[in-house]
N, C-alpha and C positions, 0 to 999 in steps of 0.2 A: 416465815412469810416476811418479807421487807415492807416496813409501815413506810408510808410518805409521810415522814416527820414535817416536811414544810408543809404541806395541807393541814395536817393536824394542828399545828402550831397556829396557822391563820384562823382556823376554824374555831380553835378553843379561846383564841384571844377575841373574836369577831362579837360586836353587837347588834348587829342589824336585825332587824325583826322581818326582813324580807327575804332573808338568804336561810336556807336550810342546809345543814353540812353533814354528812353520812360517812362513817368508815364502812367500806366494804370488807368484811371479816374474812372473806377467801381469797382476796387478792392485796389487801393493805393500802388500797386506794381510797382517796377522800373525793367523794361527789357532791357537789353545790349545785342547788335548786332553787330558784325564786320561787316565790310563793303564787300558785296559779300556773307555775308552767306544767305542760304535760309530763312532762319527765318527773316531777315531783310525785306524781300518784304511782308511777312504777316503782320509785325509791320509796314510797311508803309502804308497798307490797312485799318489799324485800326487808323493812323494817320488822313488819309484822310476821313475816317468816324466820327472823334471826339473823339474816345475812347481813344486814345494814345494822349499825348502831348510830344512832341521832348522836351527834357530838354537841355537847351543852354551851350555850353562849355565855361569854363572861357578862359580869355585872356590874354597875358603877361601883358596889361595895368591895367586890373582887380588885377592881381596877385599882381603887383607892388603897386597899390592903397593900397590893403591889409597890404602890408609888411610896407610900409609907415605911415599906421595909427596904427599899433602895436609897431613902433619902440620907440616912447614916453614912452611907458609903460615898456620898459625893464627895470630890475633892475640894470645891470651893464653897465655902460657908456662904458667900454672899448668895450664890446660885441656889445653895439648900434653902435657906431662908426665903427666897424668892419664890422657889418652887412649891414649897410648903405652903405660903401664903395663898399662891395660886391654886392649891388643891382645895384650900379651905373655902375660897371664895368662888373658885370654877369648876372644881371637880378634876378628875384625872386629865381631861383632855388642856385643861389650863396649865396643869403640872407639866405635861410634856412641851407645851407653847412655851414655859417660862425656861425651859433647857436651851432653847434655841440659840441664845446667846453664849451659851457654855458648851462649846464643841466636843470637850473630854468628858464632860458630865453627860451630854447628849449620848454619845457614842455609848458609854459604859451603861445608860439606860437601856439601850437597846439590848446589848448583850446580856445584861441582868433580868430582863423582862423575858427574853426567849428561854434563858436557862428556867428561871421560875416556871414559866409555861409548860415546859418540858417535864419537869419536875410533876406538876400537878397533873399533867397528861398521865405520867408512869402511874400515878397512883389511880385515876380514872379508868385507866385501860386494865390494870391488875385486878381492881373490883369487878371488871366484866370480865375476867378470864382471857383477857388477850395478853401474850406475852410481848414484851416490849424488847425483849433482847433481839439481836440480829440472828 
């Protein structure tokens, strides 16, 4: 089964409490449903039957840990200091905002985050008996 890695990555990194993401075990597709939508009811039935897996949301603690793991890899010491100060005072969103003035580190952050999320996803999938291999 081919997994929708882009959909999985977006869903696994999401924090919105308004959106629910599910992995369809039979197709590998990711389905997103807003709270209260008619389609959510059907998705919940599929979840109960075992066809769908609810994809967990990220948390501020997980996002903060990703930021801290990335910081030592930053090429610009001034950017690192600014980003870590922003993280301490404003959280992960402020960390990412601090990278805006440092294009190389900003680009590297997105590559790092996507790779980290995929690693986390592989562990999550394996724990649920879903093969992440093509």
